[in-house]
N, C-alpha and C positions, 0 to 999 in steps of 0.2 A: 449733461446737455446733449452730447452726441448720441447717447443711448436713447434719449427722448426724441431726438431728431429722427432716428430710425423708426420709432413708433409712429411719429406724425406722418411720415411718408407712406407707411404701409396701407392704411385704410383707403387711400385713393385708388389703389389697384387691387389690393388683397384684403377685402373686408373680412374674410373668414380667418385671417391670421391674427390672433389676439395676443399671443404671448411672446412676441418677438423680443421685447425688452427683458423678459425673464430669462430667455435663452441666449441673450447677447454674449454672455461670457462662457456659455456651455458648449458652443459649437465653434469649430475652427475652419470650416469650409466657407468659401466666399458665397455670397447670396446676392440675388438680383431682386430689386424692387423698382417701381417706376413712379415718376412724377410727371405731370403734364408739361407742356411748352417745350417739347423736343429734348427731354432729358430722361435718361435712364440711369439710375443710381446704383452703384455697387458698394455694398457695405461688407467689410470683412469682419467676421466674428458673429454674424447673425444668420441663422439658417431659415430659408424659405423653400418649400418644395419647388423643384424646377418646373413641374407641370402647371404651376399657378401663374407663371410669367405671361403677361399679356402685353401686346403692343398696340398703340393707337396710331392713327393716320399721321399725326403731326409730331411724332416722337422720333428723335434721333438718339445717339448714344453719347453720354458723358461719363467718364470713368472717375468715380470718387472712391478713395480708399480711406476708411476711418481706422485710425491706428492709435494705439497707445504704446509708447516706448518708454523704457526705463529712464532715458536721458531727456526726453521731450514730453511736454504735455500732450494730451489727446488732441488730435487735429484731423483735418480733412484735406487730402491732396486732390486738387482739381487738375485733370489732364485734358489735352486737346481732344474735343469730340469730333465725330464724323458728322458734319453739318449737311452733307449731301451724299448720295450713294456713290458718286464718282470721286469724292474728295480723297486725296492721298496725303496732302500736306496743306498747311495753312500759314498765314502771315498775321502777326499781331499788329493791327493798324494803330491802336491806341488803348491805353488803360483808362477807364472812366472812374476808377477808384484808386486811391493810393494806399500805401501800407499804413496800417493803423486805423483806417476808416471802418466804421460799423456798417455791416451789411444786413439788408433785409432780403428775404427770399424773393426773387423776381427783379431786384435792382439790376440795372445795366452795369455789368462788370468790365467788359472789354468789347472792342470792335475787331472782328476777325475776318480777314479776306479769305474766302474759300475759292474753289475752282470755278464758281459761278457768280458770286457777288460778295460784297462786304456786308456782314451780318452782325447784329448785336448779340453778344453772348451774355445771358442773364446769370445772376448769382444763383447757384443751385442750392445753397445752404446759408441760413442766417448765422451771424457771428461777427468776427473781425478779420480783416485781411491782414494776416501776419507777415506774409512774405510773397513778393512778386519774383518768381524764379527767372522768367524770361521777359526782358524789357520790351517796350513798344518798338516796333521796327524790325523785330526778329523775323526772318523770312524762312520759308521752306521747313516749317516745323512738322515733323512726322506725327501721325495720329498716335495718341497715347502719351505724348511727351508731357511732362509735368509743367504746368503753367504757374500755379500759385498754391498757397496754403492758407486755409481758413481755420481759425480757432474759435472756441465758444466763449472764452473769457478774455477781456481786455488785458488782464494781468499776464496772460500767456504769450503776448506778442513779443516781448523782449527775448524770450527763449529762442526765437527763430531769427534773431538779428544776423547771426553769422552762419545761418543754415546753408549747407551745400548739398545739392541733390546727389544721390548715388545711382548706380546703374539700375538698381531695382525700382527706382522711382518712375521709370518710363517703360512703355510697352514697345517702343522702337528706339534703337540705338541712335545717338546724335552724331556718330562719327562722320556720317556722310555730309553733314553741313558744316563740319569743322574745317578750318583752313588747313591746307596741306602742310605737312611738316617739312622742314628744310633738309633733313637727312633721309635719303631714299632707303627703302627696305632692302636688306641684303639679299633677299630671295628673288628680287625682280630686277634684272639687269636692264640698262637703257637700250631701247630699240634703235636701229635694227642691227647694230654692229655685232652684238654678242648674241648667239643663239640661246634662248631660254631653256631651262630645264622644266619639262612639262610631264605630268602624269598622264594626260590625255592629249591626243594630237590636236593642233589648232585647226579651225575650219579652213577648208580649201578656198582658194580665191573665188569670189563670187557666191560662195555658199552662205546660208543663213548663219548669223552670229547670235548666240543666245546670251542675253544680258537682261538684268532686272530693269524695271522701268526707272527706278531711281538712278541706276548706273547710267542709263541713256541720258537722263536729264543732266547729271553732273558732267558727262562727256560733252554734251552740247554746250554747256556753259563754259567749259574749259577750252572748247574748240579742238577737241581731240577725236580722231576717227576711231571707232570701235574696232575696225579691222586691224589697225596698228596695235591697239592694246591686246587683241587676240593673238597676233603674231608674236608679241613680246612675252605675254604671260602663259601662252599655251592654253588659255581658257576660251570658252565661248563656242566650242565645237559640238556640245551636246547639252541636254538638260541636266546632266550630272556634273557639268563643268561650266556653270553660268558666271559671266562676268558680274561682279558686284561693285558697289560704289567705292569701297576701299581699294579695289584693284585700280580704279580710275585715278583715285587720289595718289596712290603709290606711283603710278606711271607718270603722272604730272610732276611729282616730286623728283623723279629720276630723269626727267627730260633734260637734254643738253641746254646749257645757258644761252647759246647763240640764238635759239629759237625765240626765247623771251625777248632778247634784244631786238630782234627783227620786228616783233609786234610793237614794241615801244617806239621804234623809229617811225612807224607808220601811223601812230596814234593821233597825230595832228590832222590826218586826212579824214577821220571819221570818229564817230562816238558810238559806244556800245550802250544800248538801252536794255536794262534788265527785263526779262520776260516775266510778266505777271502770271499768277495762277490761272486766271481766266484765259489769257492769250495762249498759255501752254495747252490747256484743255481744248480750246478751239483748234489749234494746230493738230493735236493728236486725233481728234474726232474727224476732222475734214480729210486728213490723210487716210485714215481708216476707211472712211466712206468711199473715197475715190479708188482705193485699192481693192475693196471687197464688194462694192455695189456696182452692178453693170448698168451704168447710166445710159439713157438715150433722151432726146429732147424733141418736143413738138411745139411749134409756134403758130399763133393765130392772131389776127387783128380783130378787135371788138369795137363796134360803134358805140359811143358813149353819150350821144345826144339825149336819148330818153332818160338815162340815169341822171344826167345833169339837170334836166327839167324837173324830174321827180324830187331830186335833192333840194332844189330851190323851193319847191312847194312845201316839203316837209320841214325844212329849216325855218320857213316863215311861221310855222306852227309851234316850234320848240325853242326858238332862240330867245323868246321872252323869259324862259325858265333857265337860261344860261347854257343850253345844250346846242350842239351843232354837229350835224352828220357830215362825215368826210366821204370821199370816194372810196377810201380804203374800207370803210364800214360796209359798203355795198359789195365790195370785192370779197370780203370775208364771208358775208352771208351767202353770196352766190356760190362760193367755193364749197361751203358746208352743204348747201342744197344739192349741188352737183355730185358731191360724195354720196349723198343718200340715194341719188338716182343711179349712180354707177359705183356700187359699193366696193368693187375690186380695188379702187384707188384708196379707199379708207382701210388699209390693211398693213400687216407687217410680215416679213419673211422670218420664220422661226426655225429654219433648217429642216425640221421633220414635218412641219405643217405651216399653213398660212393662217394667221390670226385675222379674223374679220371683226371690226369694231361696230357696235350698234349705235353709237353716237359719234359725232364729229367734234373733236377737240382741236381747235386750230391754233398752232404755234405761230406767233406773229414776230418776225425778226425786228429787233430794236437795236440801233447802234448807240453805244454809250462810250464814254471816255475810257472805260476799262476793256471794251471789246464788244462783240456781238452777243446778245442774249435773246432767247425766244420765250417770253411769257405766253401763257396759254389762255385763250378764250374757250372755256369749257362748254360743251353742248351748244356750240354755235348754231347748229341746225335747228334748235328749238327756241332760240332767243330772237327777240325783235331787233330791229336796227338800232333803236335807242339804247337797249341793254348792251349790245355789242360795242357801241360807241363809248359808253361809260366804262366798260371793262378795259377797252384799249387805252383810253386816256389814263385811267388809274394805274394800270400795269406798266405803261410806258414811263410814267413819272417815277414809280418805285424803282424801275430798272435803272433809270439814269441816276437816281440817288443811291443805288446799290443796296436797296432795302427789300428786294424781293425775297419771299420765303421759299424754301425748296419746293413745296407743293404747288407753287405758282408758276414754275418753269420746268418741272420734271414731268415727262410724259408727252402728250400730244399725239394726234394721229395723222395730221396733215399740216403743212407749213406754207406760209405766205411771206414772201420777201418783196417789198415795194420800194423801188428806187425812183419812181416816177417824179417825186418832188425834187429830185436833184437834176432832172433833165435827161437822164439816161433813157434812150429810146427802147432798148431791149438788152437783155443779158440772160445768162443761164446760171442757175443756182445749184449748189451742191446739196444732195439729199441729206437729211438729218436722220440717221439710223435710230431706231428700226423702222421709221416711217417709209412709205413706198414712194411718195411724191412730194415735190415742193413747187410752188407756182412763183415764177419771177415776173414781176409787174413793171412795165416800163411807163414812160411819160405819155401823156395824151398829146397828139399832134393834129394839126388841121389838114384835112385831105379833101380834094374835090371828087365828088361822085357824080355819075351820069344819071341821076334820078329825076324824073319829070313829074313826080306826084305831089311835091310840096311847093305850091305856087308862091307862097310867101317867102321862101328862101331861094328862089331861082335866081341865078345869075347867068343869063343865056340858057344853055342847056345843062348847066352844072349847079350843084349846091355844095356848100362847105360842110364837112362832117368832122366831129372830133373822133379820132381813132386812137385806140390804145393797143399796144403790142404786148402779149403775154407769152411766156414760154414755160411749159410744163416739163420738169425733169422727172423721169420715171425709173423705177427699179424694174428691169425687164424680167426678174424672177417672179414678180407678182402681177405686173401690169403689162400686157401685150400692147403692141402699137395700136391696134384697132380699138382696144379698150381705152387707152389714153386719148385717142381721137374722139371717142364717144363722150368722155368726160369734158373735153374742151368744147364740144358742141353744146352740151348741157349748160356749161358755165357761160358761154357766149349767149345762149338763149335767154338766160335769166337776166343778164345785164342789158341786152338789147330790148327786152320786154320786162322791165323791172317791176311792173305791177304784179307779175306772177310770183314775186318773192314775198309779197305781203298778203296774198289771198289766203 
């Protein structure tokens, strides 16, 4: 069955490879083949030339190992895939199948929370679910960690009833997410009373501390300062002496008991909310943006009377079909057209060069229960208002349900964040790297202007106008102040004369 499964998968990407099943037992090297729907399959014991490997736009990586052992029937080990380029860990929200269930290729197997959204993980191979290795609710699972086992025959399920994974079953060690042991390591004395024995000098006060990303995460969860760990362990002073997650666990295990008692005494005054994968990524990226991108801000007021009038006219034409244009649709369209007129804004700083994009893919900030996410309206410069409106409604609904696919939120060349519906008059947004700019949109307010040209709206010498305040955050490496001002003038012109957007 498994040998046949390898043959079935091959023609989808490797039509010239015809004899994989015959060579299945003849080769010992691991081989790669691919299947659609964000899966790349690894079969051990089947040889395919490396040069024949191809990737598609919607494929991610799933590690499957087909093995035959003397003590166990042939089976497939399904490991945690990278469901987005920035994903480092995942959380199993739920298992949609239970042990013993028959599986068809493409069935929903589990719901996995990534660093961006909660995504459905489909069954990569038909057969029977013999063993669920990690139960629902397991958090911070490293990539490559064994999730479950699939067998080809229902009779083989019983053989895995008491199966326990080994170290070779995972691409990443699970020690970092295991609870700290009660006995401290004898090589790591408690800080700071006893000087540690270190092979390399610890970092000087105020110097950079070198630690792995996972070690930083564990330290943050435990409420431990990396500088204290560095002083105690002698690590973190160079790239040859990086603080790892086990160092953090050992330090916590060796910490004096009174510190834990103090935390317990104050526990009634607050509650600790676990950090979700999405929130952790938001924090990491925003800190990185503020630390590495030289922000500056430009603010302008835009008269919205003409947009409001055109919106009413267009909605009277499309509401019968269940459509309705929002002010944000006009803002997205005006932003895209302004980027085409001032292309320096539609760019990315790439260290050695500046990348200029030919189309405008607008990332639209959407607030969800899980955190902020920015689905993308692709080629907004060439889309009509109705198409933009449909895209935004569809993507926002999927974002709030946690069902966005990676290709729907990865990328983008310009961002729009609109808090106008909450009554916020103005604010400044943090740039979403590697983009150069983000537009922060405030609420519309009533303002009196001294215009004498509109007799039907005159109140004495003044008339009331709807004004909207927008702030453009710019990366000074790619967008100079004068260029940012040119973009705002173009944006303002499109909204104050909205008919120019549909010509």
